[in-house]
C-alpha positions as CSV (number, residue, x, y, z in Angstrom):
1,M,68.0,140.6,198.8
2,N,68.8,137.0,199.6
3,I,71.9,136.4,201.4
4,S,73.8,133.2,202.1
5,I,76.9,133.5,204.1
6,T,79.7,130.6,204.1
7,F,82.6,130.6,206.3
8,K,85.9,128.9,206.0
9,N,88.5,128.3,208.5
10,V,86.6,131.2,210.5
11,P,84.3,131.0,213.6
12,S,80.8,131.7,212.8
13,S,79.6,134.8,214.8
14,D,76.3,136.6,214.6
15,A,78.1,140.4,214.7
16,V,79.7,139.4,211.7
17,K,76.6,138.1,209.6
18,S,74.6,141.2,211.1
19,H,77.6,143.7,209.5
20,I,77.6,141.6,206.7
21,E,73.1,142.2,206.1
22,K,73.5,146.1,207.0
23,K,76.1,146.9,204.1
24,L,74.5,144.4,202.1
25,N,70.9,146.3,202.4
26,K,72.6,149.1,201.9
27,L,73.5,148.0,198.1
28,D,70.1,146.5,197.8
29,K,68.3,150.0,197.8
30,M,70.8,150.8,194.7
31,L,69.1,148.2,193.0
32,E,66.0,148.1,191.1
33,Y,65.0,144.3,191.1
34,P,65.6,141.5,193.6
35,A,69.3,140.2,194.2
36,E,71.1,137.1,195.8
37,A,74.1,137.4,197.2
38,Q,76.8,134.9,198.1
39,V,79.3,135.6,200.8
40,V,82.5,133.6,201.7
41,L,84.7,134.2,204.6
42,S,88.1,133.0,205.0
43,E,91.1,133.5,206.5
44,E,94.6,132.7,205.0
45,K,97.8,132.9,207.3
46,L,97.4,136.9,208.0
47,H,94.8,138.0,205.4
48,S,90.8,138.0,206.0
49,I,89.3,137.3,202.7
50,A,85.7,138.3,201.8
51,D,84.2,136.9,198.4
52,I,81.2,138.2,197.2
53,N,79.2,137.3,194.0
54,L,76.2,139.2,193.7
55,T,73.4,138.1,190.8
56,C,70.5,140.7,190.1
57,N,68.6,141.0,186.9
58,K,71.0,141.9,184.1
59,L,73.9,142.6,186.7
60,K,76.6,139.6,187.8
61,I,79.3,141.2,190.3
62,H,81.9,139.0,191.9
63,A,84.4,141.4,194.0
64,R,86.9,140.2,196.7
65,G,87.9,142.0,199.5
66,E,91.3,141.5,201.3
67,A,92.4,142.6,204.8
68,E,95.5,141.8,206.8
69,E,96.0,141.1,210.5
70,N,92.8,139.0,210.6
71,N,90.5,141.9,210.5
72,M,87.4,140.5,208.6
73,Y,85.3,143.8,209.3
74,S,87.6,146.0,207.0
75,A,87.8,143.2,204.2
76,I,83.7,143.1,204.1
77,D,84.3,147.1,204.2
78,S,86.7,146.9,201.4
79,V,84.5,144.3,199.3
80,A,81.2,146.7,199.8
81,E,83.1,149.5,198.5
82,K,84.1,147.5,195.2
83,I,80.6,146.5,194.8
84,K,79.3,149.9,195.4
85,T,81.3,151.2,192.5
86,Q,80.7,148.4,190.1
87,I,76.9,149.3,190.7
88,T,77.1,152.9,190.2
89,K,79.1,152.2,186.9
90,F,76.1,149.9,185.7
91,K,73.7,151.9,186.3
92,E,75.6,155.3,184.5
93,K,75.9,152.9,181.7
94,Q,72.3,151.7,181.6
95,K,71.2,155.1,182.1
96,R,73.5,156.8,179.1
97,H,72.4,153.9,176.9
98,L,68.8,154.7,177.4
99,A,69.5,158.3,176.8
100,G,70.8,157.3,173.4
101,D,74.5,158.8,174.3
102,K,76.0,155.6,172.6
103,Q,78.9,158.0,171.4
104,S,80.1,158.8,175.1
105,I,80.3,154.8,175.5
106,K,82.3,154.4,172.7
107,D,84.6,157.0,173.6
108,E,85.0,155.6,176.8
109,V,86.2,152.3,175.3
110,L,88.4,153.5,173.2
111,A,89.9,155.9,176.1
112,D,90.2,152.6,178.2
113,L,91.8,150.4,175.1
114,V,94.6,153.0,174.9
115,D,95.2,153.5,178.5
116,S,96.0,150.0,179.0
117,E,98.6,149.4,175.8
């Protein structure tokens, strides 16, 4: 995985970089194709914010994680968990589509529409 890390209003550290690489390499194992990740770490007042844009073959994910009290590690962990759930949802949809079970996808979309109303 190609990872680019940008620090905004945050001092860069090797420990944070290695933590990000460790988390994203676990996610890379879930993907079938090579991926690129742009990571932006920033702090605003008392919040640590981690934004990740992940681009893979047909998959584009943007996720944001926030943590209070300037805890960058928990922000990175929360955004990694969000990306993991989005990847698993995408893979399940692909698996159902390839299996020919299109009716279950339509039922899921209709259920989401009814829940949002």
